[in-house]
C-alpha positions as CSV (number, residue, x, y, z in Angstrom):
1,M,-28.5,50.5,-55.2
2,G,-32.1,49.9,-56.2
3,K,-35.2,51.4,-54.6
4,L,-36.2,48.2,-53.0
5,S,-32.8,47.8,-51.4
6,R,-32.9,51.4,-50.1
7,Q,-36.4,50.8,-48.6
8,K,-35.2,47.5,-47.0
9,G,-32.2,49.3,-45.5
10,A,-34.4,52.2,-44.2
11,E,-36.8,49.8,-42.6
12,W,-33.9,48.0,-40.9
13,E,-32.6,51.3,-39.6
14,R,-36.0,52.1,-38.1
15,E,-36.2,48.7,-36.5
16,V,-32.8,49.1,-34.9
17,A,-33.9,52.5,-33.6
18,R,-37.1,51.0,-32.2
19,R,-35.1,48.2,-30.4
20,L,-32.8,50.8,-28.8
21,R,-35.6,53.1,-27.6
22,P,-36.1,51.3,-24.3
23,M,-32.6,52.4,-23.4
24,W,-32.3,55.7,-25.3
25,K,-35.6,57.4,-25.8
26,Q,-34.1,59.7,-28.4
27,A,-33.0,56.8,-30.7
28,R,-34.2,57.4,-34.3
29,R,-33.2,56.8,-37.8
30,G,-30.4,59.1,-38.9
31,L,-31.2,61.8,-41.4
32,S,-30.6,60.8,-45.0
33,Q,-29.2,64.2,-45.9
34,P,-26.2,65.0,-43.8
35,R,-26.6,68.3,-42.0
36,L,-22.9,69.0,-41.4
37,G,-21.5,68.1,-44.8
38,C,-20.4,64.6,-43.6
39,E,-22.0,61.3,-43.0
40,V,-24.4,60.8,-40.1
41,A,-25.0,57.6,-38.2
42,D,-27.8,55.3,-39.4
43,V,-29.3,55.5,-35.9
44,E,-28.8,58.6,-33.9
45,G,-29.7,59.5,-30.3
46,T,-27.4,56.9,-28.6
47,P,-23.8,57.1,-27.4
48,Y,-22.8,54.8,-30.3
49,W,-22.2,55.2,-34.0
50,W,-24.6,52.7,-35.7
51,E,-24.1,51.4,-39.2
52,C,-27.0,49.2,-40.3
53,K,-26.7,46.6,-43.1
54,V,-29.3,44.2,-44.3
55,G,-29.4,41.6,-47.1
56,A,-28.5,38.1,-48.1
57,A,-24.8,38.4,-47.0
58,P,-24.0,41.9,-45.8
59,P,-20.2,42.5,-45.3
60,L,-19.5,42.5,-41.6
61,L,-16.0,43.9,-41.2
62,P,-16.5,46.5,-44.0
63,A,-19.6,47.7,-42.2
64,L,-17.8,48.1,-38.9
65,R,-14.9,49.9,-40.7
66,Q,-17.4,52.2,-42.5
67,A,-18.9,53.1,-39.1
68,E,-15.5,53.9,-37.7
69,R,-14.5,56.1,-40.6
70,D,-17.8,58.0,-40.6
71,E,-17.6,58.6,-36.9
72,I,-14.1,59.9,-37.1
73,A,-15.1,62.2,-40.1
74,F,-18.0,63.4,-38.0
75,R,-15.8,64.4,-35.1
76,V,-13.3,66.1,-37.4
77,R,-16.1,68.1,-39.0
78,L,-17.4,69.2,-35.6
79,A,-13.9,70.3,-34.6
80,E,-13.7,72.3,-37.9
81,L,-17.0,74.0,-37.1
82,S,-15.8,74.9,-33.6
83,D,-13.0,76.9,-35.2
84,I,-15.6,79.3,-36.6
85,P,-15.4,82.7,-34.8
86,G,-18.1,82.9,-32.1
87,M,-18.5,79.2,-31.8
88,A,-17.3,77.7,-28.5
89,P,-14.9,74.8,-28.9
90,N,-16.8,71.6,-28.0
91,P,-14.8,68.5,-28.7
92,A,-17.2,65.6,-29.5
93,P,-16.7,62.5,-27.4
94,R,-15.8,59.3,-29.3
95,M,-18.9,57.3,-30.2
96,P,-17.9,53.6,-30.4
97,P,-18.8,52.1,-33.8
98,I,-21.3,49.2,-34.0
99,A,-22.5,47.5,-37.1
100,A,-26.1,46.1,-36.8
101,V,-26.3,43.4,-39.5
102,K,-29.4,41.5,-40.5
103,M,-29.0,38.6,-42.9
104,D,-32.1,37.5,-44.7
105,S,-34.1,35.0,-42.5
106,R,-31.5,35.0,-39.7
107,R,-31.2,36.6,-36.3
108,P,-29.6,40.0,-36.4
109,I,-26.1,40.4,-35.1
110,A,-24.0,43.3,-33.8
111,V,-20.3,43.7,-34.7
112,L,-18.0,45.8,-32.6
113,Y,-14.4,46.0,-31.5
114,L,-13.5,43.8,-28.5
115,D,-12.2,46.8,-26.5
116,D,-15.6,48.5,-27.0
117,L,-17.5,45.4,-26.0
118,I,-15.4,45.1,-22.8
119,A,-16.1,48.8,-22.0
120,V,-19.9,48.1,-22.4
121,M,-19.6,45.0,-20.3
122,R,-17.7,46.9,-17.6
123,L,-20.5,49.5,-17.5
124,A,-23.2,46.7,-17.3
125,R,-21.3,45.0,-14.5
126,K,-20.9,48.2,-12.6
127,A,-24.6,48.8,-12.8
128,Q,-25.3,45.4,-11.4
129,E,-23.1,45.8,-8.3
130,P,-25.1,46.2,-5.2
131,R,-25.0,49.7,-3.8
132,L,-23.1,50.0,-0.6
133,A,-25.3,50.9,2.3
134,P,-24.2,54.0,4.1
135,E,-22.5,53.5,7.4
136,P,-24.8,54.2,10.4
137,L,-24.1,57.5,12.2
138,P,-22.3,57.1,15.5
139,Q,-24.5,57.1,18.6
140,T,-23.9,60.0,20.9
């Protein structure tokens, strides 16, 4: 991959992080050097594993599969580290994979598995439901 392609990819990762910041203030571009000896998400600080692709025709399904593989490898590595004496076991929760894909001169798209989309929609729906008013206290 050439320098220009890497710069374009890094800028797209920063843009995705900026777009996510209104929901997750900690959203930021993932570190280019993995800290744990495994891949890190392209965007960190959210409950999802982001894989960002940009170009004339980025591969959609391979990007999603890469995000899924990397997320699994990350959780496996964390589990291995928790086996170190003195480290408290702390299983990492699953981070649903999402591929943020920007094709040249087109609107960006997100690719995710249907069951993950339904889970997101369920959370959004739950947040929209009106809160039940507490029942009035009985008069004495």
